C-alpha positions in Angstrom: -0.2 0.0 -0.2 1.2 3.8 -0.8 1.6 6.1 1.9 1.4 8.7 0.7 1.1 12.6 3.0 -1.0 15.2 2.0 1.3 18.5 3.0 -0.2 20.7 0.8 -3.2 21.4 3.0 -0.7 21.6 6.0 1.2 23.9 4.0 -2.2 26.1 3.2 -2.6 25.5 6.8 0.0 27.3 8.0 0.1 29.8 5.6 -3.3 31.1 6.1 -2.7 31.0 10.4 0.4 33.2 10.2 -1.3 35.3 7.0 -4.4 35.9 9.7 -2.8 36.3 12.8 -0.2 38.6 11.1 -4.0 40.3 9.7 -5.8 40.7 13.3 -3.2 41.6 15.3 -3.4 44.5 12.8 -6.7 45.1 12.9 -7.0 44.9 16.9 -4.0 44.9 18.7 -1.5 47.5 16.7 -0.8 49.9 13.6 2.5 48.8 12.1 4.7 45.6 13.1 8.1 46.6 13.0 7.9 48.9 10.9 5.5 47.8 8.7 1.7 47.2 8.5 -0.2 44.0 9.3 -2.2 44.0 5.7 1.0 44.4 4.1 2.6 41.3 5.8 -0.2 38.8 5.7 -0.5 39.5 1.8 2.8 38.8 2.3 2.6 36.1 4.6 -0.4 34.0 1.6 2.1 35.2 -1.3 5.0 33.0 0.5 2.6 30.4 1.0 1.7 30.3 -2.5 5.5 29.8 -3.6 6.1 27.6 -0.8 2.9 25.3 -2.9 4.9 25.4 -6.1 8.8 24.9 -4.7 7.2 21.5 -3.2 5.1 20.1 -6.8 8.1 21.4 -8.5 9.6 19.0 -6.4 7.4 16.4 -6.9 7.4 17.1 -10.2 3.5 18.8 -11.3 5.3 21.7 -13.2 2.0 22.5 -14.3 1.1 23.5 -10.9 3.8 24.5 -9.9 3.6 27.4 -12.9 0.1 28.3 -11.7 1.6 29.0 -7.9 4.0 30.4 -9.0 2.0 33.3 -10.9 -0.6 33.1 -8.1 2.7 34.2 -5.1 3.3 36.9 -7.7 0.1 38.2 -8.2 0.2 38.4 -4.0 3.2 39.9 -3.9 1.9 42.7 -6.0 -1.0 43.2 -4.7 0.6 43.5 -0.9 2.2 46.6 -1.0 0.8 48.2 -3.8 -0.5 51.3 -4.7 -1.2 51.9 -8.3 -4.5 50.9 -9.5 -2.0 49.2 -12.2 -0.6 47.0 -9.5 -3.2 46.6 -7.8 -5.0 45.1 -11.2 -2.0 43.4 -12.0 -2.0 41.3 -8.8 -5.7 41.0 -9.4 -5.0 39.1 -12.9 -2.1 37.2 -12.1 -4.0 35.3 -8.9 -6.6 35.3 -11.0 -5.5 32.6 -13.2 -3.2 30.7 -11.7 -5.9 30.4 -9.3 -7.9 29.4 -12.0 -5.6 26.9 -13.5 -5.3 25.4 -9.8 -8.9 24.3 -9.8 -9.5 23.6 -13.1 -6.7 21.4 -12.8 -7.8 19.9 -9.2 -11.4 19.1 -10.3 -10.6 17.8 -13.0 -7.8 16.0 -11.3 -9.9 14.6 -8.6 -13.5 13.8 -11.1 -10.9 11.8 -12.4 -9.9 9.4 -9.8 -13.3 8.9 -8.4 -14.0 6.9 -12.0 -10.6 4.8 -11.7 -12.1 4.1 -8.0 -13.6 0.8 -8.6 -17.4 0.7 -7.1 -17.9 -0.8 -4.1 
Protein backbone atom coordinates (compact mmCIF):
# COMPACT_ATOMS: atom_id res chain seq x y z
CA UNK A 1 0.00 0.00 0.00
CA UNK A 2 1.33 3.42 -0.93
CA UNK A 3 1.36 5.84 2.00
CA UNK A 4 1.45 9.46 0.94
CA UNK A 5 1.32 12.65 2.92
CA UNK A 6 -0.71 15.59 1.69
CA UNK A 7 1.63 18.41 2.59
CA UNK A 8 -0.30 20.89 0.48
CA UNK A 9 -3.08 21.13 3.06
CA UNK A 10 -0.55 21.53 5.86
CA UNK A 11 1.32 24.30 4.05
CA UNK A 12 -1.92 26.12 3.23
CA UNK A 13 -3.09 25.76 6.83
CA UNK A 14 0.12 27.13 8.31
CA UNK A 15 0.25 30.01 5.83
CA UNK A 16 -3.39 30.89 6.38
CA UNK A 17 -3.05 30.86 10.17
CA UNK A 18 0.03 33.09 9.92
CA UNK A 19 -1.73 35.51 7.57
CA UNK A 20 -4.85 35.67 9.75
CA UNK A 21 -2.74 36.20 12.87
CA UNK A 22 -0.91 39.13 11.26
CA UNK A 23 -4.14 40.64 10.00
CA UNK A 24 -5.81 40.23 13.40
CA UNK A 25 -2.84 41.84 15.11
CA UNK A 26 -3.13 44.84 12.80
CA UNK A 27 -6.86 45.07 13.25
CA UNK A 28 -7.03 44.70 17.01
CA UNK A 29 -3.62 45.20 18.62
CA UNK A 30 -1.51 47.68 16.71
CA UNK A 31 -1.25 49.67 13.55
CA UNK A 32 2.23 48.49 12.63
CA UNK A 33 4.39 45.46 13.23
CA UNK A 34 8.12 46.21 13.10
CA UNK A 35 7.26 49.35 11.17
CA UNK A 36 5.23 47.57 8.50
CA UNK A 37 1.51 47.44 7.86
CA UNK A 38 0.22 44.08 9.19
CA UNK A 39 -2.20 43.74 6.27
CA UNK A 40 0.70 43.99 3.81
CA UNK A 41 2.59 41.42 5.88
CA UNK A 42 -0.45 39.12 5.92
CA UNK A 43 -0.77 39.24 2.12
CA UNK A 44 2.97 38.68 1.78
CA UNK A 45 2.82 35.62 4.07
CA UNK A 46 -0.02 34.23 1.98
CA UNK A 47 2.07 34.89 -1.15
CA UNK A 48 4.97 33.03 0.46
CA UNK A 49 2.57 30.15 1.09
CA UNK A 50 1.82 29.94 -2.62
CA UNK A 51 5.53 30.22 -3.41
CA UNK A 52 6.24 27.30 -1.07
CA UNK A 53 3.53 25.27 -2.79
CA UNK A 54 5.11 26.10 -6.14
CA UNK A 55 8.45 24.74 -4.92
CA UNK A 56 6.81 21.59 -3.50
CA UNK A 57 4.87 20.89 -6.69
CA UNK A 58 8.03 21.45 -8.72
CA UNK A 59 9.92 18.99 -6.50
CA UNK A 60 7.22 16.37 -7.04
CA UNK A 61 7.26 16.85 -10.81
CA UNK A 62 3.98 18.74 -11.20
CA UNK A 63 5.44 21.61 -13.16
CA UNK A 64 2.01 22.82 -14.27
CA UNK A 65 0.89 23.22 -10.65
CA UNK A 66 4.25 24.71 -9.75
CA UNK A 67 3.84 27.36 -12.44
CA UNK A 68 0.22 28.08 -11.46
CA UNK A 69 1.11 28.48 -7.78
CA UNK A 70 4.09 30.59 -8.73
CA UNK A 71 1.90 32.89 -10.83
CA UNK A 72 -0.56 33.22 -7.94
CA UNK A 73 2.33 33.99 -5.56
CA UNK A 74 3.62 36.74 -7.85
CA UNK A 75 0.08 38.15 -7.98
CA UNK A 76 -0.07 38.28 -4.19
CA UNK A 77 3.41 39.80 -3.98
CA UNK A 78 2.27 42.52 -6.40
CA UNK A 79 -0.93 43.12 -4.41
CA UNK A 80 0.73 43.40 -1.01
CA UNK A 81 2.48 46.76 -1.48
CA UNK A 82 0.26 47.93 -4.37
CA UNK A 83 -0.04 51.68 -4.54
CA UNK A 84 -1.47 52.14 -8.01
CA UNK A 85 -4.43 50.82 -9.90
CA UNK A 86 -2.23 49.07 -12.44
CA UNK A 87 -0.36 47.17 -9.71
CA UNK A 88 -3.62 46.11 -8.14
CA UNK A 89 -5.09 45.04 -11.48
CA UNK A 90 -1.92 43.16 -12.45
CA UNK A 91 -1.83 41.37 -9.09
CA UNK A 92 -5.48 40.38 -9.28
CA UNK A 93 -5.14 39.16 -12.87
CA UNK A 94 -2.13 36.98 -12.00
CA UNK A 95 -3.87 35.67 -8.90
CA UNK A 96 -6.99 34.92 -10.95
CA UNK A 97 -5.04 33.17 -13.72
CA UNK A 98 -3.10 30.97 -11.30
CA UNK A 99 -6.14 30.25 -9.15
CA UNK A 100 -8.38 29.32 -12.08
CA UNK A 101 -5.81 26.90 -13.44
CA UNK A 102 -5.33 25.30 -10.03
CA UNK A 103 -9.10 24.94 -9.54
CA UNK A 104 -9.80 23.50 -12.99
CA UNK A 105 -6.95 20.98 -12.88
CA UNK A 106 -7.74 19.94 -9.29
CA UNK A 107 -11.38 19.28 -10.17
CA UNK A 108 -10.31 17.32 -13.28
CA UNK A 109 -7.79 15.18 -11.35
CA UNK A 110 -10.28 14.41 -8.57
CA UNK A 111 -12.94 13.45 -11.10
CA UNK A 112 -10.49 11.13 -12.85
CA UNK A 113 -9.54 9.54 -9.52
CA UNK A 114 -13.20 8.93 -8.65
CA UNK A 115 -13.87 7.36 -12.04
CA UNK A 116 -10.82 5.11 -11.67
CA UNK A 117 -11.92 3.78 -8.27
CA UNK A 118 -13.99 0.61 -8.42
CA UNK A 119 -17.55 0.91 -7.16
CA UNK A 120 -17.72 -0.71 -3.79
